[in-house]
C-alpha positions in Angstrom: -1.1 29.1 -3.6 -0.7 26.3 -6.1 2.7 25.4 -4.8 1.3 25.3 -1.2 -1.5 23.1 -2.3 0.9 20.8 -4.1 3.2 20.6 -1.2 0.3 19.5 1.2 -0.7 17.1 -1.3 2.9 15.6 -1.5 2.5 14.8 2.4 -0.3 12.2 1.5 2.4 10.3 -0.8 0.6 10.5 -4.0 2.2 7.5 -5.7 1.3 5.3 -2.8 -2.2 6.5 -2.8 -2.7 6.0 -6.6 -2.3 2.3 -5.8 -4.3 2.5 -2.5 -7.3 4.0 -4.4 -7.0 1.7 -7.3 -7.2 -1.4 -5.0 -10.4 0.3 -3.5 -11.8 0.7 -7.1 -11.1 -2.9 -7.7 -12.9 -3.9 -4.5 -16.1 -1.7 -5.6 -16.3 -3.3 -9.0 -16.2 -6.6 -7.6 -18.6 -6.0 -5.0 -20.8 -4.3 -7.5 -23.5 -2.4 -5.5 -22.1 1.1 -6.1 -21.0 0.7 -9.7 -24.2 2.4 -10.8 -24.1 5.1 -8.0 -21.3 7.5 -9.1 -21.7 9.7 -6.1 -21.4 7.0 -3.6 -18.7 5.3 -5.4 -16.5 8.5 -5.5 -17.4 9.2 -1.8 -15.8 5.9 -0.9 -12.7 6.6 -2.8 -12.5 10.0 -1.3 -12.8 8.6 2.3 -10.1 6.0 1.4 -8.0 8.8 0.1 -8.3 11.1 3.0 -7.8 8.2 5.4 -4.6 6.9 3.7 -3.5 10.2 3.0 -3.7 11.1 6.7 -1.8 8.0 7.8 1.0 8.8 5.1 1.1 12.4 6.2 1.4 11.6 9.9 4.2 9.2 8.9 6.0 12.0 7.3 5.4 14.4 10.3 6.8 11.8 12.7 9.9 10.8 10.4 10.7 14.5 9.2 14.1 14.3 10.8 14.9 10.7 9.3 13.7 11.9 6.0 15.9 14.7 6.1 19.0 12.4 6.3 17.9 9.9 3.6 18.9 10.5 0.0 15.7 9.0 -1.2 13.5 11.5 0.8 15.5 14.7 1.6 15.0 16.3 -1.7 11.5 15.1 -2.4 9.3 15.8 0.8 8.2 18.9 1.9 9.1 18.9 5.6 12.9 18.1 5.1 12.9 20.7 2.4 11.5 23.3 4.8 8.4 24.2 2.6 6.0 24.0 5.6 6.0 24.3 9.3 5.8 20.8 11.0 2.7 22.0 13.2 0.9 22.7 10.0 1.6 19.5 8.6 0.4 17.9 11.9 -2.8 19.8 11.6 -3.3 19.0 8.0 -2.7 15.4 8.8 -5.4 15.2 11.6 -7.9 17.1 9.7 -7.9 15.1 6.6 -8.1 11.9 8.7 -11.1 13.0 10.5 -12.8 14.0 7.3 -12.0 10.5 5.9 -13.4 8.8 8.9 -16.5 11.0 9.1 -17.3 10.2 5.4 -17.6 6.6 6.2 -19.5 7.3 9.3 -22.0 9.7 7.8 -22.5 8.3 4.6 -22.0 4.5 4.9 -21.6 2.6 8.2 -19.8 2.5 11.4 -17.9 -0.5 10.7 -16.1 1.1 7.7 -15.5 4.2 9.8 -14.0 2.0 12.5 -11.7 0.2 10.1 -10.7 3.5 8.5 -9.8 4.9 12.0 -7.8 1.8 12.9 -5.8 1.7 9.8 -4.8 5.4 10.4 -3.7 4.8 13.9 -2.0 1.5 13.2 0.1 2.8 10.5 0.9 6.4 11.8 1.5 5.4 15.6 2.3 1.6 15.8 4.2 1.0 12.7 5.9 4.5 12.4 6.7 4.9 16.0 7.2 1.4 17.3 7.5 -1.2 14.5 9.8 0.6 12.2 12.4 1.6 14.7 12.5 -1.7 16.6 11.9 -4.8 14.2 13.3 -5.8 10.7 9.7 -7.4 10.3 8.3 -3.9 10.5 7.3 -3.7 6.8 5.5 -7.3 7.0 3.5 -6.5 10.1 3.0 -2.7 9.1 1.8 -4.3 5.6 -1.6 -4.8 7.3 -2.4 -1.1 7.2 -1.5 -1.1 3.5 -3.7 -4.0 2.6 -6.9 -2.6 4.4 -8.3 -0.2 1.7 -10.1 -2.7 -0.3 -11.7 -4.3 2.8 -12.8 -0.8 3.9 -14.2 0.1 0.6 -16.0 -3.2 0.3 -17.5 -3.0 3.9 -18.5 0.7 3.2 -20.4 -0.6 0.1 -21.9 -3.7 1.7 -21.7 -3.4 5.4 -20.4 -6.9 5.4 -16.9 -7.8 6.7 -17.3 -11.5 6.2 -17.1 -11.7 2.4 -14.1 -13.8 1.2 -13.1 -11.8 -1.9 -12.0 -8.4 0.0 -9.9 -10.5 2.3 -8.2 -12.3 -0.5 -7.5 -8.8 -1.9 -6.2 -8.0 1.4 -3.9 -11.1 1.4 -2.6 -10.2 -2.1 -1.5 -6.9 -0.9 -0.2 -8.1 2.4 2.2 -10.6 0.8 3.1 -8.4 -2.1 4.4 -5.6 0.2 7.6 -7.4 1.5 8.9 -8.2 -1.9 8.0 -4.7 -3.3 9.4 -2.8 -0.4 12.6 -5.0 0.3 13.6 -4.7 -3.3 13.5 -0.7 -2.7 15.2 -1.2 0.7 17.9 -3.1 -0.9 18.6 -0.4 -3.5 18.7 2.2 -0.7 20.4 0.2 1.8 22.9 3.0 2.6 20.1 5.3 3.6 18.8 2.8 6.1 22.1 2.1 7.6 22.9 5.8 8.3 19.5 6.4 10.1 19.9 3.3 12.0 16.5 1.8 11.1 16.5 -2.0 11.3 15.4 -2.7 7.8 15.9 -6.5 6.8 18.9 -5.7 4.5 20.7 -3.8 7.3 20.0 -6.4 9.9 20.0 -9.7 8.1 22.2 -8.6 4.9 21.5 -9.0 1.2 21.5 -12.6 0.7 18.9 -13.1 3.5 16.8 -10.5 2.3 16.9 -11.6 -1.4 15.8 -15.2 -0.1 12.8 -13.6 1.8 11.8 -11.8 -1.4 11.8 -14.9 -3.3 9.9 -16.8 -0.5 7.3 -14.1 -0.4 6.8 -14.1 -4.2 6.1 -17.7 -4.2 3.4 -17.3 -1.4 2.1 -14.2 -3.2 1.7 -16.0 -6.5 -0.1 -18.9 -4.7 -2.4 -16.5 -2.9 -3.5 -14.8 -6.1 -5.0 -18.1 -7.4 -7.1 -18.4 -4.2 -9.2 -15.5 -5.8 -10.4 -18.0 -8.4 -12.2 -20.0 -5.5 -14.6 -17.0 -5.1 -15.8 -16.8 -8.6 -16.3 -19.0 -11.7 -15.8 -16.3 -14.1 -12.3 -14.6 -13.6 -10.8 -15.9 -17.1 -8.9 -12.7 -17.6 -7.6 -12.7 -14.2 -6.6 -16.4 -14.4 -4.4 -15.6 -17.5 -3.0 -12.5 -16.0 -2.2 -13.8 -12.6 -0.6 -17.0 -13.9 1.7 -15.2 -16.7 2.6 -12.2 -14.6 3.0 -14.4 -11.5 5.6 -16.6 -13.3 7.5 -13.5 -14.5 7.4 -12.1 -11.0 9.0 -15.4 -9.7 11.5 -15.6 -12.5 12.6 -11.8 -11.7 12.8 -12.4 -7.9 14.8 -15.6 -8.7 17.3 -13.7 -10.8 17.5 -11.0 -8.3 18.4 -13.6 -5.8 21.0 -15.3 -8.0 22.7 -12.4 -9.6 22.5 -9.8 -6.7 22.9 -6.8 -8.7 21.4 -3.3 -7.8 20.1 -3.0 -11.4 17.8 -6.2 -11.0 16.7 -5.1 -7.6 15.5 -1.9 -9.0 13.9 -3.4 -11.7 12.1 -6.0 -9.5 10.8 -3.0 -7.5 9.5 -1.3 -10.7 8.0 -4.5 -11.9 6.2 -5.3 -8.7 4.0 -2.2 -9.1 3.1 -3.0 -12.7 2.2 -6.5 -11.4 -0.2 -5.4 -8.9 -1.8 -2.9 -11.0 -2.2 -5.3 -13.8 -3.5 -7.9 -11.4 -6.3 -5.5 -10.1 -7.1 -4.2 -13.6 -7.8 -7.8 -14.7 -10.1 -8.3 -11.7 -12.1 -5.1 -12.9 -12.4 -6.2 -16.5 -13.7 -9.6 -15.3 -16.3 -7.7 -13.2 -17.3 -5.7 -16.1 -17.5 -8.6 -18.5 -19.1 -11.2 -16.3 
């Protein structure tokens, strides 16, 4: 039973969901109204996890044949490994998605529920079934879904979609996604070639991808500084965003210049540390000030 539960849990893509939930935690601390309401705080995070997990699980259901061909996924994901029936995976995906949307609808507001539903449909259907197999810009456009969780969390807490801060969080994740994912795609370029997926390294080549990574990194670091316009007390964030942003630029430049798989893999790993650190700094500032 424990293994069965773990297999279904793997459908949600736990490493990705850790970052998704953490970005939502950041939004809730910045918004502030649920910090001293632990039950509602946890319910928002549960709604985010179930919604995001549903989108990821549906993605794995639709891509189960592709995953079975890719070195990166064939021995890590439950469907290619034959650990569960695909129909059961589909039912699980739909059920947790419905539960996630219902949490927002019943305990918070209809706007957060609609955003949650829209994110599930956008990622699992539009990105997975149309964008990914048809355009090398799939990860850029598809990044909209991955950037929505802090907005959803903020709206659930405040019933306000017009605040600037959650949309800056959205933009940070949106512009972070291409350099993060393309660094990984470069490292696993052969996988995408044999599955005929038009990822940027396959369609445009290594040099073009590395240039795009560098450009998006520059934009990302610039966007992170926009957050300072929405608060006068972001001193920890200021130091972290400048220091780690400069290092991100250097690493992406080195990867572009030297073109080694080792640097590409390290850039991917650093991008994760970078985003977690950036959001952690925002939480610290929210607690201190």
